[in-house]
C-alpha positions in Angstrom: -35.2 130.8 122.8 -36.5 133.8 120.8 -34.8 133.8 117.4 -35.4 137.5 116.9 -32.4 139.8 117.2 -32.2 143.5 117.7 -32.6 145.4 114.5 -33.5 148.9 113.2 -34.3 149.9 109.7 -32.7 153.3 110.3 -33.1 154.9 106.9 -36.8 153.9 106.6 -37.6 154.8 110.2 -36.0 158.3 110.0 -36.6 159.2 106.4 -39.2 161.3 104.6 -42.1 159.7 106.4 -40.5 160.6 109.7 -40.4 164.2 108.6 -44.0 164.1 107.4 -45.6 162.3 110.4 -43.4 163.0 113.4 -41.7 166.4 112.9 -44.9 168.5 113.0 -45.4 167.5 116.7 -41.8 168.3 117.6 -42.4 172.0 117.8 -39.9 174.7 118.9 -42.1 175.2 122.0 -41.8 171.5 123.0 -38.1 171.5 122.3 -37.7 174.5 124.6 -39.7 172.9 127.4 -37.7 169.6 127.1 -34.4 171.5 127.1 -35.4 173.2 130.3 -36.3 169.8 131.8 -32.8 168.5 130.8 -31.1 171.4 132.6 -33.3 171.1 135.7 -33.2 167.3 136.0 -29.5 167.1 135.3 -28.5 170.1 137.4 -26.5 171.4 134.4 -24.6 174.7 134.8 -24.9 177.3 132.1 -21.6 177.7 130.2 -20.6 174.0 130.7 -19.5 171.8 127.8 -22.4 169.4 126.9 -22.6 166.4 124.7 -26.0 165.7 122.9 -25.8 162.2 121.6 -27.6 161.3 119.5 -28.7 164.9 118.6 -31.0 164.1 115.7 -31.9 167.3 113.8 -30.6 169.4 116.6 -33.8 170.5 118.2 -32.4 170.4 121.7 -28.8 171.2 120.9 -29.6 174.4 119.3 -31.8 175.5 122.2 -29.2 174.6 124.7 -26.6 176.5 122.8 -28.9 179.6 122.7 -28.9 179.4 126.5 -25.2 179.5 127.0 -24.1 175.9 126.8 -21.1 174.8 124.7 -22.7 172.0 122.8 -21.3 169.2 120.7 -24.0 167.2 118.9 -23.3 163.8 117.3 -25.5 161.6 115.1 -25.2 158.8 112.6 -27.6 160.6 110.2 -25.9 163.2 108.0 -29.3 164.4 106.8 -30.4 165.2 110.3 -27.0 166.9 111.0 -27.5 169.2 108.0 -31.0 170.1 109.2 -29.4 170.9 112.6 -26.7 173.1 111.1 -29.3 174.9 108.9 -31.4 175.6 112.0 -28.5 176.7 114.1 -27.6 179.3 111.4 -31.2 180.6 111.4 -31.0 180.9 115.2 -27.6 182.5 115.2 -26.1 179.9 117.5 -22.9 177.8 117.4 -23.0 174.0 117.8 -20.2 171.6 116.9 -22.1 169.0 114.9 -20.2 165.8 114.1 -21.1 162.7 112.0 -20.4 160.0 114.6 -22.2 156.7 115.4 -22.8 156.1 119.1 -20.9 152.9 118.8 -17.8 154.8 117.7 -17.8 157.7 120.2 -14.2 158.1 121.5 -14.4 161.1 123.7 -12.1 161.1 126.8 -13.1 163.4 129.7 -14.2 166.2 127.4 -17.6 167.1 128.8 -19.2 168.4 132.0 -22.6 166.9 130.9 -24.1 164.5 128.4 -27.7 163.8 127.4 -29.5 161.0 125.6 -33.1 162.2 125.2 -36.3 160.9 123.6 -35.8 157.1 124.0 -32.6 157.0 122.0 -30.9 154.2 124.0 -31.3 150.4 123.8 -31.5 149.7 120.1 -28.6 147.3 119.9 -27.8 144.0 121.7 -27.0 144.2 125.4 -23.2 143.9 124.8 -23.2 146.8 122.4 -25.5 149.0 124.5 -23.3 148.4 127.6 -20.3 149.5 125.5 -22.2 152.7 124.4 -22.9 153.4 128.1 -19.2 153.1 128.9 -18.5 155.5 126.1 -20.8 158.1 127.6 -19.0 157.6 130.9 -15.6 158.0 129.4 -16.7 161.2 127.7 -17.3 162.9 131.0 -14.9 164.8 133.2 -14.8 163.7 136.9 -18.0 164.7 138.5 -19.7 165.1 135.1 -23.4 164.1 134.7 -25.2 162.0 132.2 -28.9 162.3 131.8 -30.7 159.4 130.1 -34.4 159.5 129.2 -36.3 156.4 128.2 -39.8 154.9 128.1 -41.0 153.4 131.3 -41.1 149.6 131.0 -44.6 149.7 132.5 -46.1 152.3 130.1 -47.6 150.0 127.5 -48.4 146.9 129.7 -52.2 147.6 130.1 -52.5 148.1 126.3 -50.5 145.0 125.6 -52.7 142.9 127.9 -55.9 144.3 126.4 -54.9 144.1 122.7 -53.7 140.6 121.8 -50.2 141.0 123.3 -49.6 144.2 121.2 -49.5 147.9 121.8 -50.7 149.9 118.8 -50.2 153.7 118.2 -52.0 155.4 115.3 -51.1 158.8 114.0 -53.1 160.5 111.3 -52.2 163.3 108.9 -55.2 164.1 106.7 -55.9 160.8 104.9 -52.5 159.4 105.6 -51.7 157.0 108.5 -48.7 155.9 110.6 -49.4 152.8 112.6 -46.8 151.6 115.2 -47.3 148.0 116.3 -45.2 146.9 119.3 -44.9 143.4 120.7 -43.3 142.9 124.1 -40.9 140.0 124.5 -41.0 139.6 128.2 -38.1 137.2 128.4 -35.8 139.5 126.5 -37.4 142.7 128.0 -37.5 144.2 124.6 -40.2 145.6 122.3 -40.1 144.3 118.7 -42.0 146.8 116.5 -43.1 147.6 113.0 -44.1 151.0 111.8 -46.4 151.0 108.9 -47.0 154.2 107.0 -49.8 154.7 104.4 -49.1 157.9 102.5 -50.6 158.9 99.2 -51.8 155.3 98.8 -48.2 154.0 99.2 -47.4 151.6 102.1 -44.0 151.5 103.7 -42.8 149.3 106.6 -39.9 149.9 109.0 -38.9 147.5 111.7 -37.1 148.2 114.9 -36.6 146.9 118.4 -35.8 148.7 121.7 -34.7 147.4 125.1 -36.9 148.1 128.2 -35.2 148.4 131.6 -36.5 148.1 135.2 -35.0 150.6 137.6 -32.6 148.1 139.4 -31.4 146.8 136.1 -30.5 150.2 134.5 -28.8 151.2 137.8 -26.7 148.1 137.7 -25.7 148.9 134.1 -24.6 152.4 135.2 -22.5 151.0 138.0 -20.7 148.5 135.8 -20.2 151.2 133.2 -18.1 153.1 135.8 -20.5 155.8 137.1 -19.8 156.6 140.8 -23.5 157.2 141.4 -26.8 156.9 139.6 -30.4 157.5 140.5 -33.7 157.1 138.8 -36.7 159.5 138.7 -39.8 160.2 136.6 -40.1 162.9 133.9 -40.6 165.7 136.5 -37.8 164.6 138.8 -40.1 162.9 141.3 -40.0 159.2 142.4 -40.2 156.6 139.6 -43.4 154.5 140.0 -45.4 152.1 137.9 -47.5 155.1 136.7 -44.6 157.2 135.6 -44.6 158.1 131.9 -40.8 158.1 131.6 -37.8 156.5 133.2 -35.0 159.1 133.7 -31.6 158.2 135.0 -29.0 160.6 136.2 -25.5 159.2 136.5 -22.4 161.0 137.9 -18.9 160.2 136.7 
């Protein structure tokens, strides 16, 4: 039995190094494109009440609010929430940002739609993640839709097989490096990863793990969470295949 347990170094993973290495690639143009994809894939109607959880620094929530959605954004990171509020003021939009951990969401039939984007699901043990999925379901009004975006479980397999059972991503900013090393535990269907940043000669390490799902498995999770219907697709809304970059699930309450 694998002795490793799900764990995330939240503050290290999403601290100043995240701002330095990752945020520059999360441009307003990309956020706008992804927000359009959410609306199209989810079939969301303008003017509907939408839950963005977790919302991070609000890059999607603010765009969706600018397009006529009534958005509530929740996140565990107060620093991100303040960044989101500051940006919403600059954009002249209103978003109800709340400091809430996914594990403590207690909404009851308040939303027409909900989104979890950018591989934000699967960081806890299965029991906890199943409970979070039930909380998304309870947040929706009858007929409401939940859109979940995740990595495809097949995305890194060729790299893992070719690179000593590891997938390695390297991001460079000038002379600084961020190296993400992922090891796939096939029995647990979970990546255990370490992100090593080398910035101004200083080395920092952050560990995390994230669950991988096959299509039948995540559909079973949606059914047991109480969704009346769920289907999988790729990142463009087409059929999910082994070559798909993303696994997207649309569940109906």
